[in-house]
C-alpha positions in Angstrom: -15.0 8.5 -2.7 -12.4 9.6 -6.0 -13.5 9.9 -9.3 -10.4 10.9 -11.3 -8.5 7.4 -11.2 -9.7 4.7 -14.4 -6.5 3.6 -14.9 -5.5 -0.7 -14.1 -6.0 -2.0 -10.6 -3.9 -1.4 -7.9 -2.7 2.3 -9.0 -5.4 4.1 -7.2 -4.5 6.4 -5.1 -3.2 5.2 -1.5 -6.3 5.0 1.2 -8.5 4.1 -2.1 -10.3 0.6 -3.0 -12.2 0.2 -6.4 -16.0 -0.1 -4.7 -15.8 -3.7 -5.9 -13.4 -3.9 -3.3 -14.8 -1.9 -0.4 -15.1 -4.3 2.8 -18.5 -5.8 3.7 -20.4 -3.9 0.3 -24.1 -4.1 0.6 -24.3 -6.0 -2.9 -21.6 -8.0 -1.8 -23.4 -10.8 -2.4 -25.0 -10.0 -5.8 -23.7 -10.8 -9.1 -23.0 -7.4 -10.8 -22.1 -6.3 -14.5 -21.0 -3.2 -14.7 -19.1 -0.4 -17.5 -17.8 3.0 -17.7 -14.0 1.0 -16.7 -12.0 0.2 -19.8 -8.9 -0.7 -18.4 -10.4 -3.4 -15.9 -10.4 -5.6 -19.4 -13.0 -7.3 -18.9 -13.0 -8.6 -15.4 -14.5 -11.5 -13.7 -14.5 -12.9 -10.3 -17.5 -14.2 -9.1 -20.3 -12.5 -9.1 -18.3 -9.5 -10.3 -17.8 -8.7 -14.8 -16.7 -5.9 -16.3 -18.5 -4.7 -19.0 -16.3 -2.2 -21.3 -12.8 -4.2 -22.9 -12.4 -0.2 -24.6 -14.6 0.2 -27.8 -14.4 3.4 -27.8 -10.5 3.2 -27.1 -10.0 0.7 -30.1 -10.6 -2.4 -28.2 -13.7 -4.8 -27.7 -17.5 -4.0 -27.6 -18.2 -6.6 -25.2 -21.6 -8.0 -24.4 -22.7 -10.9 -22.0 -24.9 -14.4 -22.0 -26.1 -14.9 -17.9 -27.1 -18.3 -18.2 -29.1 -20.5 -14.9 -26.9 -21.7 -12.5 -25.6 -25.2 -12.6 -27.9 -28.2 -10.8 -25.8 -27.2 -7.8 -26.9 -24.5 -7.1 -24.0 -22.7 -7.8 -24.4 -19.3 -11.1 -22.5 -20.3 -14.1 -19.4 -17.8 -15.6 -21.1 -15.8 -18.4 -20.5 -16.1 -22.2 -19.3 -13.0 -22.7 -19.1 -12.4 -26.7 -17.0 -9.5 -28.2 -16.3 -7.7 -31.5 -13.4 -5.4 -32.7 -13.9 -1.9 -32.8 -12.3 0.3 -34.8 -10.3 3.5 -32.2 -12.2 6.5 -32.3 -10.4 7.8 -29.8 -6.6 7.9 -28.1 -6.5 6.5 -24.5 -5.3 9.6 -21.7 -6.5 12.9 -20.3 -5.5 14.5 -23.2 -8.3 15.4 -25.1 -7.7 17.9 -27.0 -5.7 15.2 -29.0 -8.4 13.1 -29.5 -9.6 13.0 -33.8 -11.8 10.7 -35.2 -9.5 8.0 -37.4 -10.6 7.8 -40.9 -10.6 3.8 -41.8 -12.1 2.6 -45.3 
């Protein structure tokens, strides 16, 4: 496992995969909603929803409303609601330069 990569998909070190792309993942047949990876920007795949859309970096705060399965028994995609946030930090690894922004 590698915990330092937090950038976009495809930028991880050679030989590593995002946890949700690991072959034969035990939770592959279970719907999963997760956060704490803002560079995925609300990634949605069947059974997978990344809710972190970067509110702390000036992106949005996102919530999801999950509906019951449709008449055909297939899952219904969630309704996502996003609200803009003022940036609280600058993105990146250099935390020393992060300052709260004074906004009216």
